Chimera marker file (.cmm) of the C-alpha trace (Angstrom):
<marker_set name="trace">
<marker id="1" x="-84.412" y="-3.353" z="-55.587" r="1" g="1" b="0" radius="0.5"/>
<marker id="2" x="-86.320" y="-3.734" z="-58.638" r="1" g="1" b="0" radius="0.5"/>
<marker id="3" x="-84.871" y="-1.382" z="-61.339" r="1" g="1" b="0" radius="0.5"/>
<marker id="4" x="-87.292" y="1.206" z="-62.710" r="1" g="1" b="0" radius="0.5"/>
<marker id="5" x="-86.981" y="2.424" z="-66.253" r="1" g="1" b="0" radius="0.5"/>
<marker id="6" x="-87.415" y="6.314" z="-67.069" r="1" g="1" b="0" radius="0.5"/>
<marker id="7" x="-87.607" y="7.164" z="-70.730" r="1" g="1" b="0" radius="0.5"/>
<marker id="8" x="-86.591" y="10.857" z="-70.983" r="1" g="1" b="0" radius="0.5"/>
<marker id="9" x="-88.217" y="11.030" z="-74.494" r="1" g="1" b="0" radius="0.5"/>
<marker id="10" x="-91.607" y="10.979" z="-72.546" r="1" g="1" b="0" radius="0.5"/>
<marker id="11" x="-93.157" y="13.872" z="-71.081" r="1" g="1" b="0" radius="0.5"/>
<marker id="12" x="-92.759" y="14.846" z="-67.423" r="1" g="1" b="0" radius="0.5"/>
<marker id="13" x="-96.549" y="14.597" z="-66.772" r="1" g="1" b="0" radius="0.5"/>
<marker id="14" x="-96.429" y="10.811" z="-68.353" r="1" g="1" b="0" radius="0.5"/>
<marker id="15" x="-93.206" y="10.188" z="-66.112" r="1" g="1" b="0" radius="0.5"/>
<marker id="16" x="-94.909" y="11.470" z="-62.920" r="1" g="1" b="0" radius="0.5"/>
<marker id="17" x="-98.064" y="9.830" z="-63.614" r="1" g="1" b="0" radius="0.5"/>
<marker id="18" x="-96.442" y="6.770" z="-63.736" r="1" g="1" b="0" radius="0.5"/>
<marker id="19" x="-94.271" y="6.973" z="-60.740" r="1" g="1" b="0" radius="0.5"/>
<marker id="20" x="-94.665" y="9.568" z="-58.038" r="1" g="1" b="0" radius="0.5"/>
<marker id="21" x="-90.872" y="9.179" z="-56.974" r="1" g="1" b="0" radius="0.5"/>
<marker id="22" x="-90.327" y="11.279" z="-60.222" r="1" g="1" b="0" radius="0.5"/>
<marker id="23" x="-92.000" y="14.394" z="-58.792" r="1" g="1" b="0" radius="0.5"/>
<marker id="24" x="-89.798" y="14.163" z="-55.526" r="1" g="1" b="0" radius="0.5"/>
<marker id="25" x="-86.678" y="13.474" z="-57.604" r="1" g="1" b="0" radius="0.5"/>
<marker id="26" x="-87.116" y="16.304" z="-59.801" r="1" g="1" b="0" radius="0.5"/>
<marker id="27" x="-88.011" y="18.844" z="-56.970" r="1" g="1" b="0" radius="0.5"/>
<marker id="28" x="-84.839" y="17.916" z="-55.331" r="1" g="1" b="0" radius="0.5"/>
<marker id="29" x="-82.737" y="18.623" z="-58.225" r="1" g="1" b="0" radius="0.5"/>
<marker id="30" x="-83.975" y="22.234" z="-58.827" r="1" g="1" b="0" radius="0.5"/>
<marker id="31" x="-87.277" y="21.645" z="-60.532" r="1" g="1" b="0" radius="0.5"/>
<marker id="32" x="-89.293" y="23.379" z="-57.927" r="1" g="1" b="0" radius="0.5"/>
<marker id="33" x="-92.073" y="24.442" z="-60.256" r="1" g="1" b="0" radius="0.5"/>
<marker id="34" x="-93.265" y="20.837" z="-60.748" r="1" g="1" b="0" radius="0.5"/>
<marker id="35" x="-94.485" y="20.954" z="-57.061" r="1" g="1" b="0" radius="0.5"/>
<marker id="36" x="-96.909" y="23.662" z="-58.006" r="1" g="1" b="0" radius="0.5"/>
<marker id="37" x="-100.574" y="23.203" z="-58.468" r="1" g="1" b="0" radius="0.5"/>
<marker id="38" x="-101.475" y="22.690" z="-62.110" r="1" g="1" b="0" radius="0.5"/>
<marker id="39" x="-98.068" y="23.164" z="-63.501" r="1" g="1" b="0" radius="0.5"/>
<marker id="40" x="-97.675" y="19.319" z="-63.933" r="1" g="1" b="0" radius="0.5"/>
<marker id="41" x="-100.990" y="19.230" z="-65.912" r="1" g="1" b="0" radius="0.5"/>
<marker id="42" x="-99.959" y="22.163" z="-68.186" r="1" g="1" b="0" radius="0.5"/>
<marker id="43" x="-96.250" y="22.927" z="-69.011" r="1" g="1" b="0" radius="0.5"/>
<marker id="44" x="-95.834" y="19.140" z="-67.923" r="1" g="1" b="0" radius="0.5"/>
<marker id="45" x="-97.593" y="17.707" z="-70.631" r="1" g="1" b="0" radius="0.5"/>
<marker id="46" x="-95.156" y="18.830" z="-73.410" r="1" g="1" b="0" radius="0.5"/>
<marker id="47" x="-92.066" y="19.345" z="-71.252" r="1" g="1" b="0" radius="0.5"/>
<marker id="48" x="-89.345" y="16.518" z="-71.075" r="1" g="1" b="0" radius="0.5"/>
<marker id="49" x="-86.593" y="16.130" z="-68.633" r="1" g="1" b="0" radius="0.5"/>
<marker id="50" x="-83.805" y="17.183" z="-71.099" r="1" g="1" b="0" radius="0.5"/>
<marker id="51" x="-85.930" y="20.374" z="-72.084" r="1" g="1" b="0" radius="0.5"/>
<marker id="52" x="-86.436" y="21.199" z="-68.533" r="1" g="1" b="0" radius="0.5"/>
<marker id="53" x="-82.383" y="20.639" z="-67.691" r="1" g="1" b="0" radius="0.5"/>
<marker id="54" x="-81.934" y="23.079" z="-70.532" r="1" g="1" b="0" radius="0.5"/>
<marker id="55" x="-83.994" y="25.588" z="-69.631" r="1" g="1" b="0" radius="0.5"/>
<marker id="56" x="-82.889" y="25.572" z="-65.892" r="1" g="1" b="0" radius="0.5"/>
<marker id="57" x="-79.116" y="24.975" z="-66.780" r="1" g="1" b="0" radius="0.5"/>
<marker id="58" x="-78.960" y="21.719" z="-64.897" r="1" g="1" b="0" radius="0.5"/>
<marker id="59" x="-76.549" y="19.387" z="-66.233" r="1" g="1" b="0" radius="0.5"/>
<marker id="60" x="-78.161" y="16.093" z="-67.800" r="1" g="1" b="0" radius="0.5"/>
<marker id="61" x="-75.649" y="13.926" z="-66.275" r="1" g="1" b="0" radius="0.5"/>
<marker id="62" x="-76.293" y="15.224" z="-62.675" r="1" g="1" b="0" radius="0.5"/>
<marker id="63" x="-80.016" y="14.342" z="-63.286" r="1" g="1" b="0" radius="0.5"/>
<marker id="64" x="-78.976" y="10.832" z="-64.767" r="1" g="1" b="0" radius="0.5"/>
<marker id="65" x="-77.063" y="10.134" z="-61.940" r="1" g="1" b="0" radius="0.5"/>
<marker id="66" x="-79.602" y="11.276" z="-59.381" r="1" g="1" b="0" radius="0.5"/>
<marker id="67" x="-82.183" y="8.694" z="-61.044" r="1" g="1" b="0" radius="0.5"/>
<marker id="68" x="-79.597" y="5.971" z="-61.365" r="1" g="1" b="0" radius="0.5"/>
<marker id="69" x="-78.963" y="6.462" z="-57.399" r="1" g="1" b="0" radius="0.5"/>
<marker id="70" x="-82.722" y="5.960" z="-56.908" r="1" g="1" b="0" radius="0.5"/>
<marker id="71" x="-82.762" y="2.779" z="-58.823" r="1" g="1" b="0" radius="0.5"/>
<marker id="72" x="-84.015" y="3.894" z="-62.206" r="1" g="1" b="0" radius="0.5"/>
<marker id="73" x="-82.529" y="2.865" z="-65.679" r="1" g="1" b="0" radius="0.5"/>
<marker id="74" x="-82.317" y="6.023" z="-67.860" r="1" g="1" b="0" radius="0.5"/>
<marker id="75" x="-83.499" y="5.624" z="-71.641" r="1" g="1" b="0" radius="0.5"/>
<marker id="76" x="-82.678" y="8.414" z="-73.640" r="1" g="1" b="0" radius="0.5"/>
<link id1="1" id2="2" r="1" g="1" b="0" radius="0.2"/>
<link id1="2" id2="3" r="1" g="1" b="0" radius="0.2"/>
<link id1="3" id2="4" r="1" g="1" b="0" radius="0.2"/>
<link id1="4" id2="5" r="1" g="1" b="0" radius="0.2"/>
<link id1="5" id2="6" r="1" g="1" b="0" radius="0.2"/>
<link id1="6" id2="7" r="1" g="1" b="0" radius="0.2"/>
<link id1="7" id2="8" r="1" g="1" b="0" radius="0.2"/>
<link id1="8" id2="9" r="1" g="1" b="0" radius="0.2"/>
<link id1="9" id2="10" r="1" g="1" b="0" radius="0.2"/>
<link id1="10" id2="11" r="1" g="1" b="0" radius="0.2"/>
<link id1="11" id2="12" r="1" g="1" b="0" radius="0.2"/>
<link id1="12" id2="13" r="1" g="1" b="0" radius="0.2"/>
<link id1="13" id2="14" r="1" g="1" b="0" radius="0.2"/>
<link id1="14" id2="15" r="1" g="1" b="0" radius="0.2"/>
<link id1="15" id2="16" r="1" g="1" b="0" radius="0.2"/>
<link id1="16" id2="17" r="1" g="1" b="0" radius="0.2"/>
<link id1="17" id2="18" r="1" g="1" b="0" radius="0.2"/>
<link id1="18" id2="19" r="1" g="1" b="0" radius="0.2"/>
<link id1="19" id2="20" r="1" g="1" b="0" radius="0.2"/>
<link id1="20" id2="21" r="1" g="1" b="0" radius="0.2"/>
<link id1="21" id2="22" r="1" g="1" b="0" radius="0.2"/>
<link id1="22" id2="23" r="1" g="1" b="0" radius="0.2"/>
<link id1="23" id2="24" r="1" g="1" b="0" radius="0.2"/>
<link id1="24" id2="25" r="1" g="1" b="0" radius="0.2"/>
<link id1="25" id2="26" r="1" g="1" b="0" radius="0.2"/>
<link id1="26" id2="27" r="1" g="1" b="0" radius="0.2"/>
<link id1="27" id2="28" r="1" g="1" b="0" radius="0.2"/>
<link id1="28" id2="29" r="1" g="1" b="0" radius="0.2"/>
<link id1="29" id2="30" r="1" g="1" b="0" radius="0.2"/>
<link id1="30" id2="31" r="1" g="1" b="0" radius="0.2"/>
<link id1="31" id2="32" r="1" g="1" b="0" radius="0.2"/>
<link id1="32" id2="33" r="1" g="1" b="0" radius="0.2"/>
<link id1="33" id2="34" r="1" g="1" b="0" radius="0.2"/>
<link id1="34" id2="35" r="1" g="1" b="0" radius="0.2"/>
<link id1="35" id2="36" r="1" g="1" b="0" radius="0.2"/>
<link id1="36" id2="37" r="1" g="1" b="0" radius="0.2"/>
<link id1="37" id2="38" r="1" g="1" b="0" radius="0.2"/>
<link id1="38" id2="39" r="1" g="1" b="0" radius="0.2"/>
<link id1="39" id2="40" r="1" g="1" b="0" radius="0.2"/>
<link id1="40" id2="41" r="1" g="1" b="0" radius="0.2"/>
<link id1="41" id2="42" r="1" g="1" b="0" radius="0.2"/>
<link id1="42" id2="43" r="1" g="1" b="0" radius="0.2"/>
<link id1="43" id2="44" r="1" g="1" b="0" radius="0.2"/>
<link id1="44" id2="45" r="1" g="1" b="0" radius="0.2"/>
<link id1="45" id2="46" r="1" g="1" b="0" radius="0.2"/>
<link id1="46" id2="47" r="1" g="1" b="0" radius="0.2"/>
<link id1="47" id2="48" r="1" g="1" b="0" radius="0.2"/>
<link id1="48" id2="49" r="1" g="1" b="0" radius="0.2"/>
<link id1="49" id2="50" r="1" g="1" b="0" radius="0.2"/>
<link id1="50" id2="51" r="1" g="1" b="0" radius="0.2"/>
<link id1="51" id2="52" r="1" g="1" b="0" radius="0.2"/>
<link id1="52" id2="53" r="1" g="1" b="0" radius="0.2"/>
<link id1="53" id2="54" r="1" g="1" b="0" radius="0.2"/>
<link id1="54" id2="55" r="1" g="1" b="0" radius="0.2"/>
<link id1="55" id2="56" r="1" g="1" b="0" radius="0.2"/>
<link id1="56" id2="57" r="1" g="1" b="0" radius="0.2"/>
<link id1="57" id2="58" r="1" g="1" b="0" radius="0.2"/>
<link id1="58" id2="59" r="1" g="1" b="0" radius="0.2"/>
<link id1="59" id2="60" r="1" g="1" b="0" radius="0.2"/>
<link id1="60" id2="61" r="1" g="1" b="0" radius="0.2"/>
<link id1="61" id2="62" r="1" g="1" b="0" radius="0.2"/>
<link id1="62" id2="63" r="1" g="1" b="0" radius="0.2"/>
<link id1="63" id2="64" r="1" g="1" b="0" radius="0.2"/>
<link id1="64" id2="65" r="1" g="1" b="0" radius="0.2"/>
<link id1="65" id2="66" r="1" g="1" b="0" radius="0.2"/>
<link id1="66" id2="67" r="1" g="1" b="0" radius="0.2"/>
<link id1="67" id2="68" r="1" g="1" b="0" radius="0.2"/>
<link id1="68" id2="69" r="1" g="1" b="0" radius="0.2"/>
<link id1="69" id2="70" r="1" g="1" b="0" radius="0.2"/>
<link id1="70" id2="71" r="1" g="1" b="0" radius="0.2"/>
<link id1="71" id2="72" r="1" g="1" b="0" radius="0.2"/>
<link id1="72" id2="73" r="1" g="1" b="0" radius="0.2"/>
<link id1="73" id2="74" r="1" g="1" b="0" radius="0.2"/>
<link id1="74" id2="75" r="1" g="1" b="0" radius="0.2"/>
<link id1="75" id2="76" r="1" g="1" b="0" radius="0.2"/>
</marker_set>
Protein backbone atom coordinates (compact mmCIF):
# COMPACT_ATOMS: atom_id res chain seq x y z
CA UNK A 1 0.00 0.00 0.00
CA UNK A 2 1.25 3.44 -0.84
CA UNK A 3 1.78 5.67 2.16
CA UNK A 4 -0.46 8.71 2.14
CA UNK A 5 0.46 11.88 3.99
CA UNK A 6 -1.93 13.82 6.20
CA UNK A 7 -0.90 17.23 7.50
CA UNK A 8 -2.65 18.08 10.78
CA UNK A 9 -1.91 21.79 10.19
CA UNK A 10 -4.32 21.85 7.22
CA UNK A 11 -8.03 22.44 7.64
CA UNK A 12 -10.40 19.50 7.80
CA UNK A 13 -12.01 20.83 4.62
CA UNK A 14 -8.69 20.72 2.73
CA UNK A 15 -7.88 17.23 4.01
CA UNK A 16 -11.30 15.83 3.13
CA UNK A 17 -11.23 17.50 -0.29
CA UNK A 18 -7.94 15.77 -1.04
CA UNK A 19 -8.92 12.30 0.22
CA UNK A 20 -12.49 11.15 0.92
CA UNK A 21 -11.19 8.41 3.25
CA UNK A 22 -10.44 11.14 5.79
CA UNK A 23 -14.18 11.81 6.30
CA UNK A 24 -14.88 8.14 7.05
CA UNK A 25 -11.94 7.82 9.45
CA UNK A 26 -12.91 10.98 11.33
CA UNK A 27 -16.56 9.90 11.57
CA UNK A 28 -15.49 6.52 13.00
CA UNK A 29 -13.38 8.33 15.60
CA UNK A 30 -16.35 10.34 16.88
CA UNK A 31 -16.42 13.37 14.59
CA UNK A 32 -19.99 12.58 13.47
CA UNK A 33 -20.75 16.22 12.59
CA UNK A 34 -18.34 16.00 9.66
CA UNK A 35 -20.95 13.92 7.80
CA UNK A 36 -23.71 16.55 8.20
CA UNK A 37 -24.48 18.52 5.03
CA UNK A 38 -22.78 21.89 5.07
CA UNK A 39 -20.66 21.23 8.17
CA UNK A 40 -17.54 20.51 6.14
CA UNK A 41 -18.04 23.68 4.09
CA UNK A 42 -18.47 25.90 7.16
CA UNK A 43 -16.64 24.77 10.32
CA UNK A 44 -14.40 22.46 8.30
CA UNK A 45 -12.77 25.42 6.55
CA UNK A 46 -11.15 26.69 9.76
CA UNK A 47 -11.11 23.56 11.94
CA UNK A 48 -7.99 21.40 12.12
CA UNK A 49 -7.89 17.85 13.45
CA UNK A 50 -6.00 18.86 16.64
CA UNK A 51 -8.53 21.65 17.35
CA UNK A 52 -11.42 19.27 16.78
CA UNK A 53 -9.82 16.64 19.00
CA UNK A 54 -9.48 19.17 21.81
CA UNK A 55 -13.11 20.26 21.43
CA UNK A 56 -14.41 16.68 21.37
CA UNK A 57 -11.95 15.54 24.06
CA UNK A 58 -10.56 12.81 21.81
CA UNK A 59 -6.95 11.78 22.42
CA UNK A 60 -4.85 13.05 19.51
CA UNK A 61 -2.59 9.98 19.75
CA UNK A 62 -5.63 7.76 19.17
CA UNK A 63 -6.40 9.76 16.02
CA UNK A 64 -2.79 9.50 14.83
CA UNK A 65 -2.79 5.74 15.43
CA UNK A 66 -6.00 5.32 13.46
CA UNK A 67 -4.64 7.25 10.49
CA UNK A 68 -1.43 5.19 10.66
CA UNK A 69 -3.52 1.99 10.55
CA UNK A 70 -5.14 3.29 7.36
CA UNK A 71 -1.76 3.86 5.71
CA UNK A 72 -1.30 7.55 6.44
CA UNK A 73 1.88 9.25 7.60
CA UNK A 74 0.88 12.02 10.00
CA UNK A 75 2.59 15.41 9.79
CA UNK A 76 2.13 17.85 12.64
